[in-house]
C-alpha positions in Angstrom: -40.5 -8.1 1.5 -41.6 -6.9 -1.9 -41.7 -9.3 -4.4 -41.1 -7.8 -7.2 -43.2 -9.6 -10.2 -41.4 -8.5 -13.7 -38.0 -9.8 -12.1 -39.7 -13.2 -10.3 -41.8 -13.8 -14.3 -38.0 -13.5 -15.4 -36.5 -16.2 -12.9 -39.8 -18.7 -13.8 -39.1 -18.2 -17.9 -35.2 -18.7 -17.4 -35.6 -21.4 -14.9 -38.3 -23.6 -17.6 -36.1 -22.9 -20.1 -33.4 -24.5 -18.6 -34.9 -27.4 -17.3 -36.5 -28.0 -21.1 -33.5 -26.7 -23.5 -31.1 -28.6 -20.5 -32.5 -32.0 -21.4 -32.3 -31.6 -24.8 -28.2 -30.6 -24.6 -28.1 -33.4 -21.8 -29.2 -35.7 -25.0 -26.7 -34.3 -27.3 -23.8 -34.1 -25.2 -23.4 -30.8 -25.8 -20.8 -29.6 -23.1 -20.0 -26.5 -24.3 -23.6 -25.4 -24.4 -24.2 -26.0 -21.3 -22.0 -23.7 -19.9 -22.9 -21.4 -22.0 -26.2 -22.0 -20.8 -25.1 -21.6 -17.2 -23.2 -18.6 -17.8 -25.8 -17.0 -20.1 -28.8 -17.7 -17.4 -27.0 -16.1 -14.4 -25.9 -13.4 -15.6 -29.5 -12.5 -17.0 -31.2 -13.5 -13.7 -28.5 -11.0 -12.0 -29.0 -8.3 -14.7 -33.0 -8.4 -13.9 -32.7 -8.4 -10.3 -31.4 -5.6 -9.7 -34.1 -4.3 -7.8 -35.1 -7.2 -5.7 -34.3 -7.6 -2.1 -30.8 -9.0 -1.2 -33.3 -12.1 0.0 -35.1 -13.2 -2.9 -31.6 -12.2 -4.8 -30.0 -14.9 -3.2 -32.3 -17.3 -3.9 -32.7 -16.4 -7.4 -29.4 -16.6 -8.7 -28.2 -19.5 -6.7 -31.3 -21.7 -7.8 -30.4 -20.6 -11.5 -26.8 -21.6 -11.4 -27.6 -25.1 -9.2 -30.2 -25.7 -12.1 -27.8 -24.9 -14.6 -25.0 -26.9 -12.9 -27.0 -30.0 -13.4 -26.5 -29.7 -17.0 -23.5 -29.6 -17.1 -22.9 -32.5 -14.4 -25.5 -34.7 -16.2 -23.6 -34.6 -19.8 -20.1 -35.1 -18.2 -21.2 -38.1 -15.7 -23.2 -40.0 -18.5 -20.1 -39.1 -20.9 -19.1 -42.0 -22.9 -23.1 -43.6 -22.0 -26.7 -43.2 -22.9 -28.3 -40.7 -21.3 -31.0 -42.8 -19.7 -32.9 -40.7 -17.6 -36.6 -39.7 -19.4 -37.7 -36.5 -19.5 -40.2 -36.6 -16.4 -37.3 -38.3 -14.6 -35.2 -35.3 -15.6 -37.8 -33.0 -14.6 -38.6 -34.6 -10.8 -34.7 -34.3 -10.6 -33.7 -31.1 -11.9 -36.9 -28.8 -9.8 -37.1 -31.8 -6.6 -33.9 -32.7 -6.2 -30.6 -30.6 -4.4 -28.0 -33.4 -5.3 -25.8 -33.7 -9.0 -26.6 -37.1 -10.2 -29.0 -37.9 -12.3 -28.3 -41.7 -12.1 -30.7 -42.6 -8.5 -33.6 -40.6 -10.7 -33.7 -43.3 -13.8 -35.6 -45.8 -11.1 -38.0 -43.0 -10.1 -41.9 -44.7 -9.5 -40.1 -48.0 -8.8 -40.5 -49.5 -5.2 -40.0 -47.6 -2.6 -36.2 -47.8 -1.2 -35.6 -48.4 2.9 -34.5 -45.8 5.2 -37.0 -43.5 3.5 -38.7 -42.6 6.9 -35.4 -42.6 9.0 -34.5 -39.8 7.1 -38.0 -38.4 7.5 -37.6 -38.7 11.1 -34.0 -37.3 11.0 -34.6 -34.4 9.2 -37.7 -33.1 10.8 -35.9 -33.4 14.5 -33.0 -31.1 12.9 -35.7 -28.9 11.5 -37.3 -28.4 15.0 -33.9 -27.8 17.0 -33.1 -25.2 13.9 -36.3 -23.1 14.9 -35.8 -23.5 17.8 -32.6 -21.9 17.8 -33.8 -19.1 15.5 -36.5 -18.8 18.9 -33.4 -18.0 20.8 -32.1 -15.6 18.6 -35.4 -14.0 18.7 -35.0 -14.1 22.3 -31.5 -12.5 23.1 -32.6 -9.4 20.7 -35.5 -8.9 23.0 -33.1 -8.8 26.0 -30.9 -6.0 26.6 -27.3 -7.0 25.8 -23.9 -5.8 24.9 -24.1 -5.5 21.4 -21.4 -6.6 20.1 -21.6 -9.8 21.7 -25.0 -10.3 20.8 -24.2 -9.8 17.0 -21.6 -12.3 17.6 -23.8 -14.7 19.3 -27.1 -14.2 17.8 -25.2 -14.4 14.1 -23.8 -17.6 14.9 -27.0 -18.6 16.4 -28.7 -18.0 12.9 -25.8 -19.5 10.7 -26.0 -22.9 12.9 -30.0 -22.8 13.1 -30.5 -22.1 9.0 -28.1 -25.4 8.6 -29.7 -27.1 10.9 -33.3 -26.5 9.2 -32.0 -26.8 5.3 -29.1 -28.8 4.7 -29.3 -31.5 7.7 -33.5 -30.7 7.7 -34.9 -29.7 4.4 -32.7 -32.0 2.6 -32.8 -34.7 4.4 -36.9 -35.0 4.6 -36.3 -34.5 0.6 -34.4 -37.3 0.6 -37.0 -39.5 2.8 -39.5 -38.9 0.4 -37.7 -39.0 -3.2 -36.8 -42.6 -1.6 -40.9 -43.4 -0.6 -40.7 -42.7 -4.8 -38.2 -44.8 -6.2 -35.3 -43.0 -6.1 -32.2 -44.0 -4.1 -31.7 -40.4 -2.6 -29.3 -40.2 0.4 -28.1 -37.6 2.9 -26.2 -34.4 1.4 -24.7 -33.6 4.2 -23.4 -36.7 5.5 -22.6 -36.7 9.4 -19.3 -33.8 8.7 -18.3 -33.2 12.4 -16.9 -37.2 12.3 -14.4 -35.7 9.4 -11.2 -35.9 10.7 -9.6 -34.2 7.7 -10.4 -31.1 5.4 -10.2 -33.7 2.6 -13.0 -35.7 4.4 -15.2 -32.8 5.4 -14.7 -31.1 1.7 -14.4 -34.4 -0.4 -17.3 -36.7 1.4 -19.6 -35.0 4.0 -20.1 -31.3 3.6 -22.5 -30.4 0.7 -22.1 -33.6 -1.0 -24.0 -32.1 -3.8 -20.9 -29.3 -4.6 -18.8 -32.3 -4.3 -21.0 -34.0 -7.1 -20.7 -31.2 -8.9 -17.0 -30.0 -8.8 -16.0 -33.8 -9.0 -18.2 -34.4 -12.3 -18.1 -30.9 -13.7 -14.4 -30.1 -13.1 -11.9 -32.4 -11.3 -12.7 -35.5 -14.0 -12.2 -33.1 -17.1 -9.2 -31.2 -15.6 -7.2 -33.8 -14.4 -5.8 -34.9 -17.4 -4.2 -31.7 -18.4 -3.5 -29.8 -14.9 -2.9 -32.6 -12.8 -4.6 -33.5 -9.4 -3.4 -30.5 -7.6 -4.2 -27.8 -10.2 -7.8 -29.8 -10.9 -8.4 -29.6 -6.8 -7.6 -26.0 -6.3 -9.3 -25.0 -9.3 -12.6 -26.9 -8.1 -12.2 -25.3 -5.0 -12.0 -21.2 -6.6 -15.0 -22.4 -8.9 -16.8 -23.0 -5.3 -15.5 -19.7 -4.3 -16.9 -18.1 -7.1 -20.5 -19.8 -7.0 -20.4 -18.7 -2.9 -19.6 -15.1 -4.3 -22.8 -15.7 -6.7 -24.7 -16.6 -3.9 -23.3 -14.4 -0.3 -21.4 -11.3 -2.0 -23.7 -10.3 -5.4 -27.0 -10.3 -3.6 -26.0 -7.4 -0.9 -23.6 -6.3 -3.8 -20.2 -6.0 -1.0 -17.7 -8.3 0.4 -16.7 -9.3 -3.3 -13.6 -11.2 -3.0 -13.8 -12.8 0.7 -15.7 -15.7 -0.1 -13.3 -17.0 -2.8 -10.8 -16.1 -0.4 -12.4 -18.4 1.9 -12.2 -21.5 0.0 -8.6 -20.8 -1.6 -7.8 -21.3 2.1 -9.7 -24.7 2.1 -7.9 -25.9 -1.6 -4.4 -25.2 -0.4 -4.7 -26.7 3.1 -6.5 -30.0 1.4 -3.1 -29.9 -1.4 -1.6 -29.4 2.7 -2.5 -32.5 3.8 -2.5 -34.5 1.0 1.8 -33.5 0.9 1.7 -34.8 4.5 -0.1 -37.8 3.8 2.2 -38.7 1.1 5.2 -37.7 2.7 4.2 -40.4 5.7 3.0 -37.6 8.3 1.6 -39.4 11.2 -0.4 -36.2 12.0 -3.5 -36.0 11.3 -3.6 -40.1 12.4 -4.5 -38.8 16.4 -8.8 -38.0 15.4 -8.4 -35.6 18.4 -6.0 -33.4 16.9 -7.3 -34.0 13.9 -10.5 -32.7 14.9 -9.3 -29.9 16.2 -7.5 -29.2 13.1 -10.6 -29.5 11.1 -12.8 -27.4 13.2 -9.6 -24.7 13.2 -9.9 -24.1 9.2 -13.4 -24.4 9.0 -14.2 -22.0 11.4 -11.5 -19.9 12.2 -11.9 -18.2 8.5 -15.4 -18.5 8.0 -16.3 -14.3 8.6 -14.4 -14.6 5.1 -17.3 -16.8 3.9 -20.4 -15.1 5.8 -19.2 -11.5 6.2 -20.9 -9.2 7.6 -22.8 -7.6 4.2 -24.1 -11.0 4.1 -25.4 -11.5 7.4 -26.4 -8.0 7.8 -28.6 -7.9 4.1 -29.8 -11.9 4.6 -29.2 -13.9 7.3 -30.8 -11.3 10.1 -33.9 -10.0 7.8 -34.5 -14.0 6.7 -34.9 -14.6 10.3 -37.2 -11.7 10.6 -34.5 -9.5 12.8 
């Protein structure tokens, strides 16, 4: 996989600018400038990354989007209060942590926080499990197999394996290391399999960084004007747009499918809230509730991880 030097140089320069000027914007609490910084930065990365391999393009776009969204999230999370993070704390937060809340890094450099080694051991075990599944995917591909079944089985294995490696492995190890350095870091994927509603899955357990980002940057500011339902749906649609950047833009195909996936999730969360408000006991049975969650997360998932993304990013990323 060739790494074009000039686009990567632009990527480094743009993200360095986001970190430096982003801190100035945070201290001044300029929300509009923060949103402009995000839009211009991501658009520029997209423009200069045209000749990159889809895997590299995906990483550069995601990194730039998340780095710039941290500026927005930090401004909103400190709104009405003095921003307490120093520049050095801001730097390690932006560069070294996938979460969206800067407050835990106010104690960076203090005494170690309990539970660090448990997180690290948990992360290592998931990292090894993910690596084993990638090895199994290679084994399946090396054997004579029905092409259609092979594609489905290997794609599913790779999605699970990369989630284990990144979401539950590397990010848990990262949280443990930051705890050793005095930061009150936490699991960013918090036992999602225990969710008994889509509201719990998307609101508390799956990708806490995204939850923090949409809650801080969109839900809270928009509730007053759009109401809870309108703000929630906008938050899901915004998540869909960010996934379009991550999943469709790198392969230049599949546009609209991730957005539709998150639109469906938003509608189902609103339906759950409506059922709860009407006194329905539908999701009080844990077995039924978990089947409900599994169905709505998994059945529409080909919309999210569409064929173009699987073939252009996931399989090559696994060396297949």
